C-alpha positions, 0 to 999 in steps of 0.5 A, a space after each residue: 312932460 317936455 324940456 322947456 328951458 335950459 338954464 345956463 349960469 354965467 358970471 357976466 351976461 355981456 361977456 357970454 352973450 357974443 358966443 350965443 348970438 354971434 357964434 351960434 346965431 341965436 336971437 334974444 327973445 327977452 332981457 331982464 337987466 344984466 341978470 337974464 337973457 332968454 335966447 331962441 333955441 328953437 323948441 328950447 329956450 336958452 336962458 343965460 342967468 347971472 346975479 340974482 337970477 343965477 339959481 343954479 351953479 351948473 347947466 340945468 333943464 326945466 320941465 313943463 308938465 301938462 296937467 299940473 292940477 291933476 298931478 297935484 290932486 293925485 298926490 294929495 289923494 294918495 297922502 
């Protein structure tokens, strides 16, 4: 398991973006309208989320788990 992304909720992408791009020197990896920007944070993607993409109210981490199929299979066998 490893941390794969940091969700950073913002009210407005265009207002928040200069801090990360100009101030911290991050590059935009992906854009989805005015609701989502994925920024290159090295091993960690920083995702600015607004509007419909703002599924959290505080900064949150997402985890990547290897072997999801095995994890689910063990869970269902245990039930």
